[in-house]
C-alpha positions in Angstrom: 44.8 -21.6 -17.3 43.8 -19.5 -19.8 40.0 -19.6 -19.0 40.7 -19.4 -15.7 42.7 -16.3 -15.8 39.9 -14.4 -18.2 37.6 -15.4 -15.2 39.5 -13.9 -13.0 39.9 -10.8 -14.6 35.9 -10.6 -15.4 34.9 -11.4 -11.7 37.8 -8.6 -10.6 36.8 -5.9 -12.6 32.8 -6.2 -11.9 33.7 -6.5 -7.8 36.2 -3.5 -8.2 33.4 -1.5 -9.6 31.5 -1.6 -6.7 34.3 -2.2 -4.0 35.9 1.6 -4.6 32.4 3.3 -3.6 31.8 1.2 -0.3 35.4 1.7 0.6 34.4 5.7 0.7 31.3 5.1 2.5 33.5 3.2 5.2 35.4 6.6 5.6 32.0 8.2 6.8 30.2 5.4 9.0 33.4 3.5 10.2 31.5 1.5 12.4 29.4 -0.5 9.9 31.2 -3.3 9.5 29.5 -4.5 6.7 31.4 -2.7 4.3 35.1 -3.7 5.6 33.8 -7.3 5.6 33.3 -6.9 1.9 36.4 -5.4 1.2 38.3 -7.8 3.1 36.9 -10.5 1.4 37.5 -9.0 -2.0 41.3 -8.8 -1.4 41.7 -12.4 0.4 39.8 -13.8 -3.1 42.3 -11.6 -5.1 45.0 -13.1 -3.0 43.4 -16.6 -3.1 43.2 -16.9 -6.8 46.8 -15.5 -7.6 48.5 -18.3 -5.7 47.3 -20.6 -8.2 47.7 -17.9 -11.1 50.7 -17.4 -10.5 50.5 -13.4 -10.3 53.4 -12.3 -7.7 52.8 -8.6 -7.4 48.9 -8.8 -7.0 49.2 -11.6 -4.0 51.9 -9.2 -2.3 49.3 -6.1 -3.1 46.4 -8.1 -1.7 48.1 -10.2 1.3 49.4 -6.6 2.6 45.7 -5.4 2.3 44.2 -8.1 3.8 46.6 -8.1 7.5 45.5 -4.3 7.6 41.8 -4.8 6.8 41.9 -7.8 9.3 43.1 -5.5 12.0 40.6 -2.6 11.0 37.8 -5.7 11.1 38.9 -6.1 14.5 39.0 -2.9 16.0 42.8 -3.0 16.2 43.3 0.2 13.8 41.3 3.7 14.0 39.6 4.3 10.3 41.2 7.4 9.0 41.0 9.0 5.7 44.7 8.6 5.1 44.1 4.7 6.0 41.2 5.2 3.4 43.2 6.6 0.6 46.7 4.0 1.1 43.4 1.1 0.7 42.6 3.2 -2.2 45.4 3.4 -3.5 46.2 -0.8 -3.4 43.3 -1.4 -4.8 43.7 1.5 -7.7 47.0 -0.9 -8.1 44.9 -4.3 -8.3 42.5 -2.7 -11.1 46.0 -1.5 -13.1 47.5 -4.7 -13.1 44.3 -6.7 -13.9 43.7 -4.3 -17.1 47.4 -5.4 -17.7 46.5 -9.5 -17.9 44.2 -8.7 -20.5 46.3 -5.8 -22.6 49.4 -7.3 -22.0 50.9 -3.5 -20.6 53.5 -3.2 -18.5 52.7 -1.5 -15.1 55.5 0.6 -12.8 56.4 -1.1 -10.5 56.3 1.2 -7.2 54.1 -1.9 -5.2 56.8 -1.8 -2.0 56.0 2.1 -1.6 52.2 0.7 -1.3 52.5 -1.6 0.6 54.7 0.4 3.0 52.0 2.6 3.2 49.5 -0.3 4.3 51.7 -1.6 6.3 52.4 1.3 8.3 49.0 1.4 9.9 49.6 -1.8 11.4 50.3 -1.7 15.3 53.2 -1.7 16.7 53.4 -5.3 18.4 52.3 -6.6 14.6 56.1 -8.2 12.6 55.5 -6.2 9.3 57.4 -8.5 7.5 55.7 -11.8 8.5 52.5 -9.5 7.4 54.0 -8.8 3.6 55.6 -12.3 3.3 54.7 -14.5 0.6 52.5 -17.5 2.0 53.4 -21.0 2.3 52.5 -23.5 0.0 50.2 -24.9 2.3 48.4 -21.9 2.8 48.4 -21.2 -1.0 46.7 -24.6 -1.3 44.4 -23.7 1.3 42.9 -20.6 -0.2 42.3 -22.6 -3.4 40.0 -24.7 -1.8 38.2 -21.3 -0.4 38.1 -20.2 -4.2 37.2 -23.4 -5.5 34.3 -23.7 -3.1 33.3 -19.8 -3.2 32.8 -21.5 -7.0 30.7 -24.1 -6.0 28.0 -21.7 -4.2 28.0 -19.4 -6.9 26.9 -21.9 -9.5 23.6 -22.6 -7.0 22.7 -19.9 -8.8 22.8 -20.8 -11.5 24.7 -18.3 -13.1 27.3 -18.1 -15.8 29.5 -16.3 -17.6 28.8 -15.1 -21.4 30.9 -13.1 -23.9 29.4 -9.8 -24.9 30.3 -10.3 -28.6 28.2 -13.7 -28.4 25.2 -11.8 -26.3 25.1 -9.5 -29.1 25.0 -11.8 -31.8 22.3 -13.8 -30.3 20.4 -10.6 -29.8 20.4 -9.7 -33.6 19.5 -13.4 -34.3 16.4 -13.1 -32.4 16.0 -9.3 -34.3 15.9 -11.4 -37.2 13.5 -14.0 -36.1 10.9 -11.1 -35.6 11.5 -9.9 -38.9 11.3 -13.4 -40.1 7.8 -13.6 -38.0 6.4 -10.5 -38.9 6.8 -11.8 -42.6 4.8 -14.5 -41.9 2.3 -13.0 -40.0 2.0 -10.4 -43.3 1.7 -13.7 -45.8 -0.8 -15.8 -43.6 -3.0 -12.3 -44.0 -2.9 -11.7 -47.6 -3.1 -15.3 -48.3 -5.5 -16.8 -46.0 -4.9 -19.7 -43.8 -7.1 -22.5 -41.8 -7.7 -22.4 -38.1 -5.2 -24.5 -37.1 -2.4 -22.5 -38.9 -2.9 -19.8 -37.1 -3.5 -21.7 -33.5 0.5 -22.5 -34.3 1.2 -19.3 -35.7 0.1 -17.9 -32.2 2.3 -20.2 -29.9 5.4 -19.8 -32.5 4.6 -15.8 -32.2 4.3 -16.2 -28.3 7.5 -18.3 -28.4 9.5 -15.4 -30.1 8.1 -12.8 -27.7 8.9 -14.7 -24.9 12.8 -15.5 -26.3 12.8 -11.6 -26.9 11.9 -10.6 -23.9 14.4 -12.4 -22.5 17.1 -11.9 -24.2 16.3 -8.1 -23.7 16.8 -8.8 -20.2 20.0 -10.4 -20.4 21.4 -7.0 -21.6 19.6 -4.9 -19.3 22.2 -4.1 -16.2 21.0 -2.2 -12.9 22.4 1.7 -13.3 24.2 0.6 -9.7 26.9 -0.4 -11.8 27.8 3.4 -13.6 26.3 5.5 -9.9 28.6 2.8 -7.4 31.7 4.9 -8.9 30.4 8.2 -8.6 31.4 8.5 -4.4 35.4 7.1 -5.2 35.6 10.0 -8.1 34.0 12.6 -6.4 36.0 11.7 -3.1 39.0 12.3 -5.0 37.7 15.8 -6.7 37.2 17.3 -3.0 40.8 16.2 -1.8 41.9 18.4 -4.8 39.8 20.9 -4.2 39.8 20.9 -0.7 35.9 20.9 -0.7 33.4 19.1 1.4 30.3 17.7 -0.9 28.0 15.3 0.2 27.1 13.0 -2.7 22.9 11.4 -2.8 22.2 8.8 -5.4 19.3 7.6 -5.3 17.3 4.6 -8.7 20.3 2.6 -8.3 17.7 -0.2 -9.3 16.9 0.8 -12.5 18.0 -1.3 -15.4 18.8 -0.1 -18.4 20.5 -1.4 -21.7 24.3 -2.5 -21.4 25.3 -0.2 -24.2 23.5 3.1 -21.9 25.6 2.2 -19.0 28.8 2.6 -21.6 27.5 5.8 -23.0 26.5 7.3 -19.6 29.7 6.8 -18.2 32.1 9.9 -19.8 28.9 12.5 -19.6 28.1 12.1 -16.1 31.6 11.9 -15.1 31.7 15.7 -16.8 29.0 16.8 -15.2 29.5 15.5 -11.7 33.3 17.3 -12.1 31.8 20.2 -13.8 29.1 20.4 -10.6 32.1 19.9 -8.0 34.8 22.3 -9.3 32.7 25.7 -10.2 29.3 24.5 -9.8 29.7 24.0 -5.6 31.3 27.0 -3.6 34.3 27.1 -1.5 32.9 27.3 2.5 33.5 30.7 2.7 31.2 31.7 -0.1 28.6 29.5 0.8 28.5 31.0 4.8 28.3 34.2 3.2 25.3 33.1 0.5 23.4 31.9 4.3 24.4 28.1 3.4 25.7 24.8 4.2 29.1 24.8 4.0 29.2 21.2 3.0 27.5 21.3 -0.9 25.0 18.6 -2.0 25.0 16.9 -4.9 21.7 14.6 -6.0 22.1 12.0 -8.9 18.7 10.4 -9.3 18.3 7.5 -11.9 14.2 6.7 -12.8 11.9 5.3 -15.3 9.4 7.3 -17.4 7.5 5.1 -19.7 9.9 4.2 -22.7 12.8 6.3 -21.5 15.2 6.5 -18.8 15.8 10.2 -16.9 18.8 10.4 -14.8 19.1 13.9 -13.1 22.2 15.9 -11.5 20.9 18.2 -9.7 23.5 20.5 -7.2 23.0 23.6 -4.6 25.8 25.4 -6.3 25.8 29.1 -7.7 24.0 28.0 -10.7 24.9 29.4 -13.8 25.7 33.1 -14.6 23.7 34.5 -17.5 25.6 37.3 -17.4 28.9 35.8 -17.3 28.2 33.4 -20.0 27.2 36.0 -22.4 30.4 37.9 -21.5 32.2 34.9 -22.5 30.3 33.9 -25.4 30.6 37.4 -26.8 34.3 37.4 -25.9 34.9 34.4 -28.3 32.6 35.4 -30.7 30.1 33.0 -30.8 27.7 35.8 -31.2 27.5 39.4 -31.2 25.7 41.5 -27.8 23.0 42.2 -30.0 22.2 38.9 -30.5 22.5 37.8 -27.0 20.0 41.0 -26.0 17.3 39.1 -28.3 17.8 35.6 -27.5 15.8 34.3 -24.6 16.5 32.6 -21.3 16.8 29.3 -22.3 18.5 30.2 -25.7 21.1 31.7 -23.9 21.7 29.0 -21.5 22.4 26.5 -24.6 25.0 28.1 -25.8 26.8 26.1 -22.7 27.0 23.4 -25.2 28.9 25.6 -27.4 32.4 24.0 -28.2 35.0 25.7 -26.1 33.1 27.9 -23.7 33.5 27.4 -19.9 32.3 30.1 -17.2 35.5 29.0 -15.0 37.7 31.6 -13.9 40.8 29.7 -14.3 41.9 26.3 -15.7 42.2 23.6 -13.3 42.9 19.8 -13.2 39.1 19.2 -13.0 37.9 21.6 -15.0 37.6 24.9 -16.7 39.0 24.2 -20.1 35.7 24.3 -22.4 35.4 20.7 -23.1 32.7 18.9 -21.7 29.2 20.4 -22.3 29.4 19.9 -26.0 30.9 16.5 -25.7 28.3 15.3 -22.9 25.7 16.5 -25.7 26.8 15.0 -28.7 27.0 12.0 -26.9 23.6 11.7 -25.8 22.4 12.9 -29.6 24.6 9.7 -30.7 22.5 7.3 -28.7 19.0 9.2 -29.4 19.1 10.8 -26.2 18.8 14.6 -24.9 19.8 16.8 -21.9 18.0 19.3 -20.6 19.1 22.3 -18.3 16.8 24.1 -15.4 19.3 26.8 -14.0 18.4 28.5 -10.6 21.2 31.3 -10.3 22.5 31.4 -6.9 21.1 28.3 -5.9 22.1 25.7 -8.7 21.6 23.6 -11.4 19.6 21.1 -12.7 20.8 18.8 -15.5 18.2 16.1 -17.2 19.9 13.2 -19.5 16.7 11.5 -21.2 17.6 8.4 -22.9 15.7 5.7 -24.5 14.8 2.2 -22.4 16.6 0.5 -25.1 18.1 0.6 -28.6 17.5 -3.1 -30.0 13.6 -3.4 -30.9 10.5 -0.9 -30.4 7.1 -0.3 -31.4 7.0 1.6 -34.6 5.0 3.0 -37.3 6.3 3.7 -40.9 5.7 6.4 -42.8 5.7 7.3 -46.7 7.1 10.7 -48.1 8.8 11.4 -51.2 7.9 7.9 -52.0 10.3 6.3 -49.8 9.9 4.7 -46.4 10.8 6.6 -42.7 10.0 5.0 -39.2 9.1 6.5 -36.2 9.0 5.9 -32.2 5.0 5.2 -31.8 5.2 6.4 -28.4 6.2 10.2 -29.5 2.9 10.0 -32.3 -0.1 11.5 -30.5 -2.8 11.3 -33.4 -2.9 10.5 -36.9 -5.5 12.5 -39.2 -6.2 13.2 -42.4 -5.2 16.7 -44.1 -8.4 16.8 -45.9 -10.6 16.2 -42.4 -12.8 19.3 -41.5 -11.4 20.0 -38.5 -7.9 20.2 -40.0 -6.8 24.0 -41.2 -3.5 24.7 -42.9 -2.7 28.5 -41.7 0.3 30.9 -42.6 1.4 33.2 -39.7 4.3 35.6 -41.9 5.4 32.8 -43.5 5.5 30.5 -40.7 2.9 27.4 -41.9 0.6 26.3 -39.0 -1.7 23.3 -38.6 -4.8 24.3 -36.9 -6.2 21.0 -35.3 -9.8 21.2 -33.7 -8.9 25.4 -32.6 -5.6 23.7 -31.4 -2.6 25.9 -33.7 0.6 23.3 -33.9 4.0 24.4 -35.4 3.5 22.1 -39.2 5.9 21.2 -41.9 6.0 18.7 -44.6 8.4 15.8 -44.1 9.7 15.7 -47.7 10.6 19.5 -46.9 12.6 18.6 -43.8 14.7 16.1 -45.9 15.2 18.0 -49.2 12.9 15.0 -50.7 10.7 16.0 -53.8 6.8 15.2 -53.6 5.8 12.4 -55.6 3.3 13.3 -58.4 0.8 10.8 -57.0 0.8 12.2 -53.5 0.2 15.7 -55.0 -3.5 14.9 -56.2 -4.2 12.6 -52.9 -5.3 13.1 -49.4 -2.3 13.7 -47.3 -2.0 12.5 -44.1 -0.9 14.3 -40.6 1.1 12.5 -37.7 0.4 14.9 -34.7 4.0 14.2 -32.4 4.8 15.0 -29.0 8.9 14.7 -28.8 10.3 13.6 -25.4 11.5 17.3 -25.1 9.8 19.9 -27.2 6.5 21.2 -28.1 3.7 19.1 -29.9 4.3 19.9 -33.7 2.1 18.1 -36.9 4.0 16.1 -39.8 2.9 16.3 -42.8 3.4 12.3 -44.7 2.1 11.0 -48.2 0.5 8.2 -45.7 0.9 5.8 -42.4 1.8 2.8 -44.4 1.8 0.5 -41.0 2.8 -0.2 -37.1 5.1 -2.9 -36.6 7.7 -3.8 -34.2 11.0 -2.5 -35.6 14.5 -3.4 -35.2 16.7 -1.1 -34.5 20.4 -0.6 -36.2 22.9 2.0 -35.2 22.7 4.9 -38.5 26.1 5.9 -40.8 27.7 8.9 -38.2 27.7 11.0 -41.8 23.3 9.9 -41.4 23.3 10.8 -37.5 25.1 13.6 -37.5 22.5 15.5 -39.2 20.4 15.4 -36.2 17.1 14.1 -37.7 17.6 10.0 -37.4 17.7 7.9 -34.8 18.9 5.2 -36.6 18.3 2.7 -39.5 15.7 -0.1 -38.7 14.7 -2.8 -40.7 10.7 -3.5 -41.3 9.2 -7.1 -42.0 10.0 -6.4 -45.3 13.4 -7.0 -44.7 14.1 -3.6 -46.4 16.7 -1.3 -44.1 14.6 2.7 -43.8 15.5 5.3 -41.7 14.5 5.8 -38.2 13.3 9.1 -37.7 14.1 11.5 -34.2 11.3 13.2 -32.9 13.2 15.5 -31.4 15.5 16.2 -33.9 12.8 17.3 -36.6 11.2 19.8 -33.8 14.8 21.1 -33.9 14.8 21.6 -37.6 11.4 22.7 -37.4 12.9 25.6 -35.3 10.6 24.3 -31.8 12.2 25.8 -29.1 12.4 23.1 -26.0 11.1 25.1 -23.4 7.6 25.8 -25.3 6.7 22.4 -22.4 8.4 22.2 -19.4 7.5 19.3 -17.2 6.5 22.5 -14.2 3.8 23.2 -16.8 3.3 20.0 -17.7 2.4 19.1 -14.4 0.2 22.0 -13.8 -2.1 21.5 -16.4 -2.4 17.7 -16.1 -5.7 18.1 -14.3 -6.5 19.6 -17.4 -5.2 17.6 -20.0 -6.8 14.4 -17.7 -10.3 16.1 -18.3 -9.3 16.4 -22.1 -8.8 13.1 -22.7 -11.8 12.1 -20.8 -14.1 14.6 -22.3 -13.3 13.6 -25.9 -14.9 11.1 -28.0 -14.8 9.2 -31.6 -17.8 9.6 -34.1 -17.6 6.8 -36.4 -20.4 5.2 -38.8 -21.2 1.4 -37.8 -21.2 -1.7 -40.0 -25.5 -0.9 -41.0 -24.8 2.4 -41.5 -25.6 4.1 -37.9 -23.6 7.3 -36.4 -22.2 6.3 -32.9 -19.7 7.9 -30.7 -17.5 6.5 -28.2 -15.1 8.3 -25.6 -11.6 8.8 -27.0 -9.7 7.4 -24.2 -10.9 3.9 -24.0 -9.7 3.7 -28.3 -5.6 2.7 -28.5 -5.9 2.7 -32.6 -7.6 2.2 -35.5 -6.3 -1.2 -37.4 -7.4 -2.8 -40.9 -7.6 -6.3 -41.0 -8.0 -8.6 -44.0 -11.0 -11.1 -43.9 -8.9 -14.1 -43.4 -8.1 -12.4 -40.1 -11.3 -12.9 -38.8 -12.2 -16.3 -36.8 -15.7 -17.7 -35.8 -14.6 -19.7 -32.6 -17.3 -21.1 -30.1 -20.2 -19.2 -31.9 -18.3 -15.4 -31.7 -15.9 -13.8 -34.2 -12.5 -13.2 -33.0 -8.9 -12.0 -34.3 -6.0 -14.1 -34.4 -3.3 -11.3 -33.3 -0.2 -12.4 -32.0 -0.4 -15.0 -29.7 -4.1 -14.4 -28.4 -7.7 -14.0 -30.0 -9.4 -11.0 -29.2 -12.8 -11.0 -29.8 -14.8 -8.7 -32.1 -17.9 -6.9 -31.7 -19.8 -4.4 -33.9 -19.4 -7.4 -36.9 -22.8 -10.2 -37.7 -20.3 -12.3 -40.0 -16.8 -12.4 -41.7 -17.0 -10.6 -44.9 -17.1 -11.9 -48.0 -13.5 -9.8 -49.4 -12.0 -6.8 -48.6 -10.7 -5.3 -45.2 -12.1 -4.4 -41.8 -11.6 -1.9 -39.9 -11.2 -2.0 -36.4 -11.0 -0.6 -33.4 -8.8 -1.4 -30.5 -10.1 -0.7 -27.5 -8.6 -1.4 -23.8 -9.4 -1.0 -20.5 -5.9 -1.2 -19.5 -5.2 -4.8 -19.1 -8.0 -6.4 -21.7 -8.1 -6.2 -25.1 -11.1 -6.1 -28.1 -11.6 -4.9 -31.2 -15.6 -3.1 -32.6 -16.1 -2.9 -36.6 -16.5 0.5 -37.7 -17.3 1.5 -41.4 -15.6 4.6 -41.4 -13.7 6.6 -38.4 -15.4 10.4 -39.4 -14.2 12.4 -36.2 -12.4 13.2 -33.0 -14.8 15.5 -31.3 -14.9 17.3 -27.7 -17.5 16.4 -25.4 -18.4 19.9 -23.7 -22.5 19.6 -22.7 -23.5 17.4 -20.2 -24.5 13.8 -21.5 -28.2 13.2 -21.5 -29.5 9.5 -20.3 -30.0 7.0 -22.5 -32.7 4.4 -22.7 -30.3 1.5 -22.9 -27.9 2.7 -20.4 -26.5 -1.4 -20.6 -24.9 -0.5 -24.2 -24.8 3.5 -24.1 -23.3 5.8 -22.0 -25.6 8.6 -23.3 -26.6 10.9 -25.5 -24.2 14.2 -27.0 -24.3 16.3 -29.8 -21.9 16.9 -32.4 -22.9 19.5 -35.1 -26.3 20.0 -33.3 -27.1 16.2 -34.3 -28.1 14.0 -31.2 -25.3 10.7 -30.8 -25.6 8.1 -29.1 -22.2 7.4 -27.2 -21.8 3.7 -26.8 -20.5 2.6 -23.3 -17.2 1.2 -23.1 -17.8 -0.6 -19.9 -20.1 -3.1 -21.5 -17.4 -4.4 -24.0 -15.5 -5.7 -20.9 -17.8 -7.3 -18.6 -19.2 -10.9 -18.0 -22.5 -10.2 -17.0 -25.1 -6.6 -16.7 -27.3 -5.7 -14.4 -30.2 -3.1 -13.4 -28.5 0.6 -13.7 -30.0 2.8 -10.6 -32.2 5.3 -10.9 -30.8 9.0 -11.7 -31.0 11.1 -8.3 -31.8 14.1 -9.0 -28.6 15.4 -7.3 -25.2 13.8 -8.1 -23.3 12.3 -5.3 -19.4 12.9 -5.9 -17.6 9.7 -6.4 -13.5 9.3 -5.4 -11.9 6.8 -7.5 -8.3 6.3 -6.6 -6.0 4.9 -9.7 -2.2 4.2 -9.8 -2.0 5.0 -13.3 -2.9 7.9 -15.4 -4.7 6.3 -18.4 -5.4 3.2 -16.7 -8.8 1.0 -16.1 -10.3 3.5 -13.5 -10.0 6.1 -16.0 -10.9 4.4 -18.9 -14.1 2.0 -18.1 -14.7 2.7 -14.1 -15.4 6.2 -14.4 -17.8 6.4 -17.7 -20.0 4.1 -16.3 -20.0 6.0 -12.8 -21.3 9.1 -14.6 -23.9 7.4 -16.7 -25.4 6.0 -13.6 -25.7 9.7 -12.3 -22.4 10.2 -10.3 -19.8 12.6 -10.5 -16.3 11.2 -10.2 -13.0 12.9 -9.5 -9.5 11.7 -8.7 -8.5 14.6 -7.2 -6.9 13.4 -3.8 -8.0 16.9 -2.0 -11.5 16.5 -2.8 -12.1 12.7 -1.5 -13.0 14.0 2.1 -15.9 15.5 0.3 -17.1 12.7 -1.6 -20.4 10.2 -1.1 -18.2 7.1 -2.1 -14.7 5.9 -2.1 -13.8 3.1 -5.0 -10.4 1.4 -5.1 -8.9 -1.1 -7.6 -5.7 -2.3 -4.6 -8.1 -3.2 -1.8 -4.9 -3.2 0.0 -4.4 0.8 -0.3 -3.1 1.8 2.9 -5.1 5.1 3.2 -8.2 3.8 2.7 -8.5 1.0 5.2 -10.8 1.6 7.7 -12.8 4.2 5.4 -16.8 3.4 5.6 -17.5 4.9 2.3 -14.7 2.4 0.4 -16.0 0.2 -2.0 -13.3 -2.1 -2.4 -12.8 -3.7 -6.1 -10.8 -7.3 -7.6 -9.3 -7.8 -11.0 -10.5 -11.9 -10.8 -13.7 -13.3 -10.9 -13.4 -15.7 -8.0 -12.5 -14.3 -4.6 -9.9 -14.7 -2.8 -9.3 -15.6 1.1 -8.3 -11.4 0.9 -10.8 -10.3 -1.3 -14.1 -11.7 0.1 -15.5 -8.5 0.9 -14.2 -6.9 -2.7 -16.6 -6.9 -5.8 -15.3 -8.2 -9.4 -14.9 -5.0 -11.5 -17.1 -6.3 -14.1 -19.8 -7.4 -11.9 -22.1 -4.4 -12.4 -24.9 -5.2 -11.1 -23.0 -5.6 -8.0 -20.3 -2.2 -8.4 -23.5 -0.2 -8.9 -25.6 -1.8 -5.5 -22.3 -1.5 -3.2 -21.8 2.5 -4.5 -25.7 2.8 -3.9 -26.0 1.6 -0.5 -22.6 3.6 0.7 -24.2 6.8 -0.6 -28.0 5.6 1.6 -25.2 4.7 4.7 -25.1 1.0 4.6 -22.0 -1.0 5.2 
């Protein structure tokens, strides 16, 4: 019986979170039978469960609600706000009694009043006494059978309810398993192993990775679990404030870590209350300002890279900076002269000061100055940030940015002051030696600045930020610059002793005193099992003194074309294993890695590396070295990966001038000039194609090829565009230039707006064509691809 009661509590809670929002929607769309059916099924199931669990109060409440909802479903009762309020009151009492079943606390018994309020809506011919009477034993038995049948139906979906404590324990076990796998991998690289052991370890690594991903998915929940309670919350606020506000929710299907759902609940509630109370004006004020008398609040969730973004925007009055300044000065948070010297962004951020509020009066909803500081503290506690975009007189947009998960991340380990620290690899843009000739450390006043290839960046030593003493050995060695772009804020250069390794890091919560510094995102365990602190990129930027509004999203959008061009037009200069100097486009290079000789294998007459669960081809190396390490460039086209062996990486340079054609276009994209020297630019295309073909002759005029790309750093940018440029074509990704293009290329043959375009060259991923892809070309068939482009330009079809 205890197990049945626990399951009843869990199921009821899950349904309650969704039901309140559905009832609010039912009030707006009374003709939607699906919504009333959902509420009816809920109270019917609760009533049936209470019969054999001996819960008389819940039985009476659910039975009364069932009768009234049954009449509403049959159209015998007209839906009105009062009926919805009475139904919500019963639902709230069911929720309170459900919580009391678990905690043992007593709940005030005014159930007869709630039941009377419900049955008052029944038609006069209905016998109210019979409607709320406790069902007979036979009725309870039948309802019990209904619940059992429903349970059997659910079992067909192969679902099982698992304790959260057990799930956390399982996740911790997988984290330890990942650490053990990393340690075994490190030992295999150190002492060497046979091909059989490497293959066995590859299978083991694959299984661990799949298990980690599966258990990680168990932790994920749709954010709709959080959003479903917002309509009810806003409805209650609107009744208290006598306002009309429309709520729009998007992105309910986004999945987040279950811990994030709980961590977001209070901040989102605070923000919604503030927006409704003194963000949205009264109907009279809105009419006077030429606005719709009905206010609007939009809540949007979306995933951006390794972050979840939740945006809450309204069309209210926004934040009055002048009033905010008066309040801040009155509370002696700063002086009038200090306020005048502050930027608009800094002024706006004072809203997060404890006890500060712009409300003219204290209400039951907000205005006490408690909320925004709590919101920011809660976000920082889980490694998230909050950003404000104010449009005075027109509304406010609040963006919450939080990490996708709190469990395992890809990271780098850095050494500073003789200690190791971790940092998320997603925030690292580039790693470069301080002694590189393209790096200069300058001073503007007393502020140090790193000048990297002419670009000035904020600069700081990690030891100084963490108040650590530099080791004697680090003072005489070449240090390393790590270029970091935090989730919010400007890019900066972090000076460290060295970058030690890149690996998967298991993230653990940090102690409150450590997290309070704002410099750390938690603790982590590298593969050697020794705990180390995980650095927070945004916290480091704030400590350096970089304002968050240096790079806002609007300017990023405006500069997206420029950034894309800069990435495509950058090259990596390196020395080959035979001593020659070559270059390759930086867009195709993911990173550089060091491998010991024991990691190399000769399989099927080719050299390869056993990395994680797959064998990856190695180019540029004739034989396995006798000893030592080999530097490998990791090249990727977005899906596939190969390694290119190099003796050393020399520099990153800008490809400013035109790339001169090469006599060997199958291997070299062309010739570029670096510091006055002609350097052959390797074609990244040649590393991924299965067979080569003839390159068409260069035309005197360069036809324009439009490429339809769905990812900013995918195969089209890294591999296809350089091939076309090396073959004598101009390339664009700009949709506005598509009408003037001679050829249109798309890897997705089903793109709706391209179907029927006579200029279209359709490419496919697989070597063999399907029924739908017989008129498409395999993307690594160079000869067929270039021939098709040439035919389109010549007027063929």
